[in-house]
C-alpha positions as CSV (number, residue, x, y, z in Angstrom):
1,M,-10.8,-6.4,-29.0
2,V,-11.0,-8.6,-25.9
3,E,-13.5,-7.6,-23.7
4,I,-12.2,-7.9,-20.2
5,K,-15.5,-9.7,-17.7
6,N,-12.9,-11.1,-14.8
7,P,-14.1,-9.5,-11.3
8,Y,-10.8,-9.0,-10.7
9,S,-9.1,-7.1,-13.1
10,R,-13.0,-4.8,-13.5
11,N,-11.9,-3.8,-9.7
12,R,-8.6,-3.4,-10.5
13,L,-9.1,0.4,-9.8
14,S,-11.5,2.1,-7.8
15,L,-14.7,3.6,-9.3
16,K,-12.8,7.4,-7.9
17,E,-10.0,6.1,-9.9
18,K,-11.7,5.6,-12.8
19,F,-13.8,9.2,-12.5
20,D,-10.1,10.3,-12.7
21,R,-9.1,8.3,-15.7
22,K,-12.1,9.2,-17.7
23,I,-12.0,13.2,-16.6
24,T,-7.6,13.7,-16.9
25,D,-8.3,12.0,-20.4
26,F,-11.1,14.5,-21.6
27,I,-9.3,17.7,-20.3
28,V,-4.8,16.9,-21.3
29,P,-5.7,17.8,-24.7
30,Y,-7.2,21.3,-23.3
31,I,-4.7,21.7,-21.0
32,K,-1.8,21.3,-24.1
33,K,-2.9,23.8,-25.7
34,I,-2.3,26.0,-22.8
35,P,1.0,28.1,-24.1
36,L,3.8,28.7,-21.5
37,D,6.6,30.6,-21.5
38,E,10.7,29.9,-21.9
39,N,10.1,29.2,-18.1
40,W,7.4,27.0,-17.8
41,K,4.8,29.8,-16.8
42,V,1.0,30.1,-17.9
43,K,1.5,33.9,-20.3
44,S,-1.7,34.2,-19.8
45,K,-3.0,36.1,-16.3
46,F,-6.4,34.6,-16.5
47,V,-5.9,31.5,-16.3
48,P,-6.3,29.8,-13.3
49,R,-3.3,28.5,-10.9
50,V,-4.7,25.2,-10.7
51,L,-4.6,24.2,-14.6
52,E,-0.8,25.9,-14.0
53,S,-0.1,23.2,-12.0
54,A,-1.7,20.8,-14.2
55,I,0.5,21.7,-17.3
56,I,3.4,21.2,-15.6
57,N,2.0,17.9,-14.2
58,V,1.1,17.2,-18.1
59,K,5.0,18.0,-19.6
60,G,6.1,16.2,-17.0
61,W,3.8,13.1,-17.7
62,E,5.2,13.5,-22.0
63,R,9.0,13.1,-20.2
64,E,8.9,9.7,-20.2
65,K,7.9,9.4,-23.4
66,N,11.3,9.3,-24.6
67,S,11.3,5.2,-23.6
68,T,9.3,2.9,-25.6
69,S,7.8,-0.5,-24.7
70,E,7.4,-1.4,-28.1
71,I,9.3,-5.0,-29.2
72,P,13.1,-4.3,-30.3
73,R,14.1,-5.7,-33.4
74,D,15.2,-8.7,-34.1
75,I,12.5,-10.2,-31.4
76,H,9.7,-12.9,-31.5
77,L,8.0,-13.6,-28.4
78,D,4.7,-16.4,-28.7
79,L,2.5,-17.2,-25.8
80,L,2.6,-21.1,-26.7
81,S,0.8,-22.7,-23.8
82,V,-1.1,-21.7,-20.1
83,Y,-0.8,-24.0,-17.0
84,V,-2.9,-23.8,-14.3
85,A,-3.9,-25.2,-11.6
86,E,-6.5,-25.7,-8.7
87,Y,-7.1,-27.4,-5.5
88,I,-10.0,-29.7,-5.0
89,P,-10.4,-31.0,-1.2
90,I,-11.0,-35.2,-1.0
91,E,-14.4,-34.7,0.8
92,N,-15.5,-33.6,-3.4
93,V,-14.1,-36.5,-4.9
94,N,-17.2,-38.4,-6.0
95,K,-18.0,-34.5,-7.0
96,L,-14.9,-34.3,-9.3
97,N,-15.1,-38.8,-10.5
98,K,-18.9,-37.7,-11.7
99,G,-18.0,-33.7,-12.7
100,L,-14.9,-34.9,-14.8
101,K,-16.4,-37.8,-16.8
102,K,-19.9,-36.0,-17.6
103,L,-16.9,-32.4,-18.7
104,I,-14.8,-34.8,-21.1
105,K,-18.2,-36.4,-22.6
106,S,-19.5,-32.6,-22.8
107,Y,-16.5,-31.0,-24.8
108,P,-14.7,-34.8,-26.6
109,A,-11.4,-34.0,-28.2
110,G,-11.3,-35.9,-31.2
111,L,-10.6,-40.5,-30.1
112,Q,-10.1,-41.0,-26.7
113,Y,-10.6,-43.9,-25.3
114,G,-10.7,-45.3,-21.5
115,T,-10.9,-42.0,-20.0
116,A,-13.7,-42.8,-17.9
117,E,-12.3,-45.4,-16.6
118,Q,-8.6,-43.4,-15.4
119,V,-10.4,-41.0,-13.7
120,D,-12.5,-44.1,-11.6
121,E,-9.4,-45.9,-11.1
122,F,-7.6,-42.7,-10.3
123,C,-10.9,-41.7,-7.7
124,N,-10.8,-44.8,-6.5
125,E,-6.7,-44.7,-5.7
126,V,-7.5,-41.3,-3.6
127,K,-10.1,-42.4,-1.9
128,Q,-8.5,-45.6,-0.7
129,S,-4.8,-44.2,-0.1
130,I,-3.5,-42.0,3.0
131,H,-0.3,-41.3,1.1
132,G,0.1,-39.1,-1.9
133,G,0.0,-40.5,-5.9
134,R,1.7,-39.7,-8.9
135,W,0.3,-37.0,-11.6
136,S,-2.6,-38.7,-14.1
137,N,-3.9,-37.7,-17.6
138,F,-7.5,-37.4,-18.1
139,G,-7.5,-36.3,-21.6
140,Y,-8.1,-33.6,-23.8
141,L,-10.9,-30.8,-23.5
142,D,-11.8,-29.3,-27.5
143,L,-13.5,-25.9,-26.2
144,T,-13.5,-24.1,-30.4
145,K,-17.7,-24.8,-30.4
146,E,-18.5,-23.6,-26.7
147,D,-19.1,-19.4,-27.0
148,S,-18.1,-18.5,-24.5
149,V,-15.0,-19.9,-24.2
150,S,-14.2,-20.5,-27.7
151,D,-12.8,-16.6,-28.3
152,F,-10.5,-17.5,-25.8
153,V,-9.5,-21.7,-25.8
154,K,-8.6,-23.7,-28.7
155,Y,-8.0,-27.0,-26.2
156,I,-7.0,-28.1,-22.3
157,Q,-5.3,-30.9,-21.2
158,I,-6.1,-32.3,-17.7
159,Q,-4.6,-33.9,-15.3
160,G,-4.4,-34.6,-11.2
161,T,-2.4,-36.1,-8.7
162,H,-3.2,-37.1,-5.4
163,L,-0.8,-34.6,-4.0
164,S,-1.6,-35.5,-0.1
165,S,-4.2,-37.8,1.8
166,S,-6.6,-35.1,1.7
167,S,-5.4,-33.1,-0.9
168,I,-5.9,-33.3,-4.6
169,I,-4.4,-30.8,-7.4
170,L,-5.7,-30.3,-10.9
171,Q,-3.8,-29.7,-13.8
172,F,-5.2,-27.6,-17.1
173,V,-3.0,-26.8,-19.9
174,I,-5.1,-24.7,-21.3
175,T,-4.2,-24.2,-25.8
176,P,-5.3,-20.3,-25.9
177,S,-6.9,-19.5,-29.7
178,D,-5.8,-18.2,-32.4
179,E,-8.3,-14.9,-32.1
180,F,-6.1,-14.8,-28.6
181,T,-3.5,-15.0,-29.0
182,N,-3.4,-12.2,-32.4
183,E,-4.5,-9.8,-29.3
184,Y,-1.6,-10.8,-26.1
185,N,0.7,-11.0,-29.1
186,K,0.0,-7.2,-30.9
187,L,-0.7,-5.8,-27.0
188,I,3.1,-7.3,-26.7
189,K,4.2,-5.7,-29.5
190,S,2.7,-2.4,-28.8
191,D,4.1,0.7,-27.4
192,I,1.8,1.8,-24.1
193,K,1.2,5.5,-23.6
194,V,-1.6,5.2,-20.7
195,G,-2.8,5.4,-16.9
196,H,-1.7,9.0,-15.8
197,S,-4.5,10.5,-14.8
198,F,-4.7,14.0,-11.4
199,N,-6.5,13.3,-8.0
200,F,-9.4,15.0,-8.0
201,K,-10.7,16.1,-4.3
202,L,-13.5,18.2,-3.3
203,K,-12.2,20.6,-1.5
204,S,-9.2,21.6,-4.0
205,F,-10.5,21.0,-6.9
206,L,-9.6,25.1,-7.6
207,K,-6.1,24.8,-6.0
208,F,-3.9,21.7,-6.8
209,W,-4.7,18.7,-8.8
210,G,-1.9,16.5,-7.4
211,G,-1.0,14.0,-10.4
212,K,-1.1,10.1,-10.2
213,R,1.2,8.3,-12.2
214,L,2.0,4.7,-12.8
215,S,4.6,4.0,-15.4
216,Y,3.6,2.8,-18.8
217,D,5.8,-0.3,-18.3
218,I,3.7,-1.3,-15.4
219,V,0.2,-0.2,-17.3
220,K,1.3,-2.6,-19.8
221,N,1.9,-5.1,-17.7
222,Q,-1.5,-4.4,-15.8
223,M,-3.1,-5.2,-19.6
224,L,-1.2,-7.9,-20.1
225,E,-2.0,-9.5,-16.8
226,D,-5.3,-9.0,-17.5
227,L,-5.3,-11.3,-20.5
228,I,-4.2,-13.9,-19.1
229,V,-6.6,-13.6,-16.2
230,E,-9.5,-13.5,-18.3
231,L,-8.6,-16.6,-19.9
232,K,-8.5,-18.1,-17.3
233,W,-11.2,-17.0,-15.4
234,R,-13.6,-17.7,-18.4
235,T,-12.2,-21.0,-18.8
236,L,-12.8,-22.4,-15.1
237,K,-15.9,-20.8,-14.9
238,E,-17.1,-23.1,-18.3
239,I,-15.4,-25.8,-16.0
240,S,-16.8,-25.7,-12.8
241,K,-20.0,-26.4,-13.8
242,F,-19.1,-29.5,-14.0
243,F,-18.0,-29.3,-9.7
244,P,-16.3,-26.9,-8.2
245,L,-13.3,-25.5,-7.6
246,Y,-11.6,-23.8,-4.6
247,F,-9.9,-20.9,-6.0
248,T,-12.6,-19.7,-8.6
249,K,-15.4,-20.7,-6.1
250,N,-13.7,-17.9,-3.0
251,K,-13.1,-15.6,-6.0
252,L,-9.4,-16.1,-5.9
253,I,-7.3,-16.0,-9.1
254,P,-5.5,-19.3,-9.5
255,P,-2.0,-19.7,-9.9
256,G,-0.5,-20.4,-13.3
257,I,2.0,-21.1,-15.6
258,E,3.2,-18.8,-18.7
259,V,5.2,-20.7,-21.5
260,Y,6.9,-18.7,-24.1
261,K,9.1,-19.2,-27.1
262,L,11.5,-16.8,-27.4
263,N,13.3,-15.9,-30.9
264,Q,16.1,-13.1,-30.8
265,T,18.0,-12.8,-33.2
266,S,20.3,-9.9,-31.9
267,C,20.9,-9.0,-28.8
268,V,21.6,-4.5,-28.2
269,F,23.9,-3.8,-25.3
270,K,23.9,0.6,-26.3
271,N,20.9,1.7,-27.4
272,V,20.9,3.7,-31.1
273,E,21.9,7.9,-31.1
274,N,18.7,9.7,-31.1
275,E,16.5,5.9,-30.8
276,K,13.9,6.0,-27.7
277,R,15.7,4.1,-24.3
278,S,13.8,0.2,-24.2
279,S,11.6,-0.9,-21.5
280,F,10.1,-3.7,-22.8
281,W,11.3,-6.1,-21.2
282,N,10.6,-4.9,-18.3
283,A,6.9,-4.1,-19.6
284,I,6.4,-7.5,-20.2
285,G,7.7,-8.6,-16.9
286,M,10.3,-10.0,-18.2
287,D,13.1,-8.2,-16.9
288,S,16.3,-10.8,-16.6
289,Y,18.1,-7.7,-13.7
290,S,15.1,-8.6,-11.4
291,P,17.0,-10.7,-8.3
292,F,13.9,-13.1,-9.3
293,S,14.8,-14.9,-12.1
294,D,16.4,-17.9,-13.3
295,I,17.9,-19.2,-16.2
296,S,18.7,-22.6,-17.5
297,K,23.0,-23.3,-17.8
298,D,22.0,-24.6,-21.6
299,G,20.2,-21.0,-21.4
300,Y,17.3,-22.2,-23.3
301,W,14.7,-22.0,-20.7
302,Q,14.2,-18.6,-17.6
303,L,12.1,-18.6,-15.2
304,F,10.7,-14.9,-14.3
305,T,8.4,-14.6,-10.9
306,E,6.8,-10.9,-9.8
307,G,5.4,-9.8,-6.4
308,R,1.7,-8.9,-6.8
309,E,1.4,-6.0,-4.5
310,P,1.5,-2.9,-4.8
311,Y,0.5,-3.5,-9.1
312,L,-0.3,-6.8,-9.9
313,I,-2.6,-9.1,-9.4
314,D,-2.1,-12.5,-10.7
315,S,0.4,-14.8,-9.5
316,S,1.5,-16.4,-13.1
317,L,5.3,-17.8,-13.1
318,K,6.3,-16.1,-16.8
319,V,9.4,-19.3,-18.3
320,T,10.6,-18.8,-21.6
321,C,12.0,-21.4,-24.4
322,N,15.0,-20.1,-26.6
323,S,13.2,-21.1,-30.2
324,I,17.2,-22.2,-31.0
325,I,16.4,-25.6,-29.5
326,K,17.0,-28.8,-30.9
327,R,13.7,-30.2,-32.3
328,E,13.2,-33.7,-31.6
329,P,11.3,-35.9,-34.5
330,M,8.7,-37.3,-31.7
331,Y,7.0,-34.2,-31.7
332,H,4.9,-32.9,-34.4
333,S,5.7,-28.9,-34.0
334,L,8.8,-27.4,-31.5
335,D,5.4,-25.2,-29.8
336,F,3.8,-28.1,-28.8
337,Q,7.7,-29.9,-27.7
338,I,8.3,-26.4,-25.8
339,V,4.8,-26.9,-23.5
340,D,5.9,-30.7,-23.6
341,M,9.5,-30.1,-21.9
342,L,7.4,-27.8,-19.3
343,Q,5.4,-30.4,-18.2
344,E,7.8,-32.2,-15.6
345,F,8.1,-28.8,-14.5
346,A,4.7,-27.4,-13.7
347,E,3.8,-30.8,-11.6
348,L,7.1,-29.9,-9.1
349,L,5.7,-26.3,-8.7
350,L,2.5,-25.8,-9.2
351,P,1.3,-27.3,-6.1
352,I,3.9,-25.4,-3.9
353,I,2.3,-21.9,-5.7
354,V,-1.3,-23.3,-4.8
355,M,0.0,-24.2,-1.3
356,R,1.5,-20.8,-1.0
357,E,-1.9,-19.3,-2.3
358,Y,-3.9,-20.4,0.0
359,A,-1.3,-19.8,3.0
360,V,-1.1,-16.6,1.7
361,D,-5.2,-16.2,1.7
362,T,-5.6,-17.8,4.6
363,S,-3.1,-15.1,6.2
364,K,-5.3,-12.3,4.9
365,K,-8.6,-13.7,6.5
366,I,-7.0,-14.1,9.5
367,A,-5.4,-10.3,9.9
368,I,-9.0,-9.8,9.0
369,Q,-10.3,-11.7,12.2
370,Q,-7.4,-10.2,14.2
371,N,-8.0,-6.5,13.9
372,K,-12.4,-7.6,14.9
373,T,-11.6,-9.5,17.7
374,F,-9.1,-7.6,19.4
375,S,-11.7,-4.5,18.6
376,S,-14.0,-6.6,20.3
377,I,-12.5,-7.3,23.0
378,K,-11.9,-3.2,24.1
379,K,-14.4,-3.0,24.7
380,E,-15.7,-2.4,28.0
381,R,-18.9,-5.3,27.3
382,P,-17.1,-8.1,25.0
383,K,-20.1,-10.3,23.1
384,Y,-19.1,-13.3,23.6
385,Q,-21.2,-15.0,21.0
386,K,-19.3,-12.6,18.8
387,L,-16.1,-13.3,20.3
388,I,-17.4,-17.6,19.7
389,N,-18.8,-17.4,16.2
390,I,-14.9,-15.3,15.2
391,R,-13.6,-18.7,16.5
392,Y,-15.9,-21.3,14.8
393,E,-14.9,-18.6,11.3
394,L,-10.9,-19.1,11.8
395,E,-11.1,-22.3,12.6
396,R,-13.1,-23.1,9.2
397,N,-10.5,-21.5,6.9
398,L,-7.7,-23.5,9.6
399,Q,-9.0,-27.2,7.7
400,I,-6.7,-26.9,4.4
401,L,-4.2,-24.9,5.9
402,K,-4.1,-28.0,8.9
403,R,-4.0,-30.4,6.1
404,F,-0.8,-29.1,4.1
405,K,1.1,-28.3,7.8
406,N,0.3,-31.6,9.0
407,E,0.4,-33.7,6.3
408,I,3.1,-32.1,3.9
409,G,6.9,-32.8,5.9
410,D,9.7,-30.7,4.9
411,D,10.9,-33.9,3.0
412,Y,8.5,-33.0,0.6
413,F,9.9,-29.5,0.2
414,N,13.7,-30.2,0.3
415,R,12.8,-32.9,-2.8
416,I,10.5,-30.6,-4.9
417,K,13.8,-28.3,-4.5
418,S,16.5,-31.1,-5.7
419,Q,14.3,-32.2,-8.5
420,I,13.5,-28.9,-9.8
421,K,17.8,-28.4,-9.7
422,K,18.2,-31.6,-11.4
423,L,15.3,-31.1,-14.0
424,A,16.8,-27.8,-15.0
425,E,19.6,-26.8,-14.1
426,F,18.1,-23.1,-12.7
427,E,20.2,-20.8,-11.3
428,P,20.2,-17.3,-10.5
429,S,20.3,-14.7,-14.3
430,N,21.8,-12.0,-11.7
431,P,23.8,-13.9,-9.5
432,S,24.9,-10.2,-8.2
433,Y,21.3,-8.9,-6.9
434,S,20.2,-12.4,-5.9
435,Y,20.3,-13.7,-2.2
436,N,22.7,-16.2,-1.3
437,R,23.2,-16.8,-5.4
438,T,19.4,-19.0,-4.1
439,S,17.6,-19.6,-7.9
440,A,14.0,-18.1,-7.7
441,S,12.1,-21.1,-8.2
442,E,14.2,-22.4,-5.0
443,M,13.4,-19.4,-3.3
444,I,9.6,-20.0,-4.3
445,V,9.7,-23.4,-2.8
446,D,11.6,-22.3,0.7
447,N,8.8,-19.1,1.0
448,T,5.6,-21.5,0.4
449,K,7.0,-23.6,3.4
450,Y,7.2,-19.7,5.6
451,I,4.5,-18.6,4.6
452,V,2.4,-21.6,5.9
453,D,4.7,-22.0,8.8
454,K,4.5,-18.8,9.8
455,T,0.2,-19.0,9.3
456,F,-0.2,-21.8,11.2
457,E,1.4,-20.8,13.8
458,H,0.0,-17.2,13.9
459,S,-3.0,-19.0,13.6
460,Q,-2.7,-21.1,16.8
461,N,-1.3,-17.9,19.0
462,F,-4.2,-16.0,17.7
463,A,-7.2,-19.6,18.4
464,K,-5.3,-19.3,21.6
465,I,-6.0,-15.2,22.3
466,I,-10.2,-15.9,20.9
467,D,-10.1,-19.1,24.0
468,D,-8.6,-17.0,26.5
469,S,-11.1,-14.3,25.9
470,V,-13.7,-16.9,26.3
471,K,-13.1,-18.2,29.3
472,L,-12.5,-15.2,31.2
473,L,-15.9,-13.9,29.1
474,E,-17.2,-17.1,31.2
475,I,-15.6,-16.7,35.1
476,K,-17.0,-13.4,34.1
477,T,-20.6,-14.4,33.0
478,N,-20.1,-16.8,35.5
479,D,-19.3,-14.2,38.4
480,S,-22.0,-12.1,37.6
481,L,-24.7,-14.6,37.5
482,R,-23.4,-15.7,41.1
483,R,-24.9,-12.6,41.7
484,R,-27.3,-11.8,40.4
485,S,-28.2,-15.1,41.3
486,F,-27.7,-14.2,44.5
487,W,-30.0,-11.1,44.9
488,L,-32.8,-12.6,43.4
489,S,-33.2,-15.3,45.9
490,I,-33.1,-12.3,48.3
491,I,-35.7,-10.7,46.6
492,T,-37.7,-14.3,45.9
493,F,-37.7,-15.1,49.4
494,V,-38.9,-11.6,50.5
495,L,-41.8,-11.6,47.9
496,S,-42.2,-14.8,49.0
497,L,-43.0,-14.1,52.5
498,A,-44.7,-11.6,52.0
499,A,-46.9,-13.2,49.5
500,T,-47.7,-15.5,52.6
501,I,-48.6,-12.9,54.8
502,F,-50.6,-11.2,52.4
503,A,-52.3,-14.4,51.9
504,G,-52.4,-15.1,55.4
505,F,-53.9,-11.6,56.4
506,S,-56.2,-12.3,54.0
507,L,-57.6,-16.1,55.4
508,F,-57.1,-13.9,58.8
509,Y,-59.9,-11.5,57.9
510,Q,-62.1,-14.3,56.2
511,L,-62.5,-16.2,59.7
512,S,-65.8,-15.1,62.1
513,D,-65.2,-12.7,65.1
514,K,-65.1,-16.1,67.1
515,N,-62.4,-17.6,65.2
516,Q,-60.2,-14.3,64.7
517,N,-59.9,-13.7,68.8
518,K,-58.9,-17.3,69.0
519,I,-56.3,-16.6,66.5
520,M,-55.5,-12.7,68.2
521,S,-54.4,-15.0,71.5
522,L,-52.2,-17.3,70.5
523,F,-50.1,-14.7,69.1
524,S,-50.8,-12.2,71.9
525,P,-47.5,-13.2,73.9
526,I,-45.5,-12.6,70.7
527,I,-47.6,-9.3,69.9
528,D,-46.9,-8.3,73.9
529,L,-43.2,-8.8,73.2
530,W,-42.7,-7.1,69.9
531,Q,-44.7,-3.8,71.4
532,Y,-42.6,-4.5,74.7
533,F,-39.2,-4.3,72.7
534,F,-40.1,-1.6,70.1
C-alpha cells in the first residue's frame, strides 16, 4: 500500500473533516442496526431523534451503491508515463548547470556520453541569447537505488527549453515503477464506496447531524489524483536537492500530462438488465461527454482536462492512446512508442500550462494582498510602512508574470495552437457541448493568455491604488509635519525666551547692588511705560 506523505493530499481535508469521517466510520455500523418500519420511522420510542435523521442519511448513501466505478469488462487501461514541467528563472542558470550535471552523475542510467557537455552548451546558449531556443535532451536518470523514490520511479528522462529571454522550462518524463503502477491499476479497477460523513456541530450535536457527501466517483478520482501527486512530489523533492525548482520550492503542484494506453475490445452503450450503472470513466477523470475533452480525428488519441476546484487539487492533463495503433519497428515496445510519440505534444503544451499555473497562483496572492490593502486603507490611520511592504511584496510576486507578459507575445500563443492542431488534429469529443466547437487544447492556450493578461492588468491597477494611497499618506503626513513644525517652532521660541529671561534674572541677581541699580535705571523708562498702560 502506497503511503501518502505529500502535504497537498494530506491537507485536502481539514482537521474537523478528518475527525468527522473517523467518527462516522465508527458509528455507521451501529446506526444500520436500528430497526425501521415501512415508512422509514424508528420503531423504538427510546431512540433519540438525532439517530432517526442519521439513519435516513445512511440509507440515502446506500442508494448510490446502485452504481459502480469498477472497471468494465473488456477494458484495459495502463498508466505508462507522467510528463512533469518545472520553471527555472534565468538568474538560477548557473545553479542549474552545476546541479544538473551532479544529478545525472549521481543517478546514471546506463552508458550516456557527452551529457555534461550538453548541459554546458544549453546553459551557455541561455546566458548568451535573449531569444527562446529549441528543446535539449539531457539524458536519463536511474532512481531504482534511491530508497525515497525507488518504489515510485523506475527512470526519468530530462529535457529543457529556453522558453524566453529570462525563462527556462524543464520537462521530466517519469516512468513509474512496477510497484506504483500495480497499486495505481488496482485502484483504477476497484469500486470505491467511501467518502460520506456526518457534519458534527457542538451546538446541534444532540439534535441533528447534517450529512456531508461526495459522490463515490469524486472520491475515487481524488484517490487516483493523490497517487499521481505523491509520485510528482517524491520525484521532484529528490531532484530539488540539486538545484532549485520554482513550483516545488514554493509548495505548488507542478503541472503535468499523464499518458495511458487504452485497450477497449467492446463498447457497451446500454446497461444489461439488473446490472449496476457504470460510472467508471467519470471516476477516473475521463468522461468523454465533458466539454473539456478532445479526440484525434484518427481516433487513436484522446485528451481530458479537469478543473481543480472544488474537489481536485492537481492540474494534470490525461491523454489516452488506443492500443490498436500501429507498432513502429524502431521502438522496442508499444508502450515506449506511445510515450515518445506524445513528446512533441507535451513540449508544445507544457510551457503553456506552466504559465497558466504561475498566473493562477499569482492571481490568488494578489487577491489576498488586495483584501489586506483595502482593509488597511479603510482604517482611520492607515500605516504607511505596511502599504510600502505590500507594494514591495506585490512587485516581487509580479516579476515572473511580467516576463511572460513582456517576452511572450500573441504570435507565440497562436503558433502553439496551430502546431497542436496540426500535430494531432484534436477536435471536441462532444461538439454539442463545446463552445464554438473549440477543442480543449485550444481553450487551454486561450485561457492561459487570458489569465496572464487579466492578472497583469489587474496587478497594475492594484499597484496604482497602492501608489495613490501612499501618495495621499505622504501628503497627509507632510501636512501633519508642517503643522507640528509650526507649533514646535512657537513652543521653541517661547521656551527660548523664557530661558533667556530666566538667565537674565539669574545674572542680574548675581551683580552687586551698585550694578543692579545702574541696570534698573536703564530700564526705568520701559518700566514706567508698562505701568502707565497696564
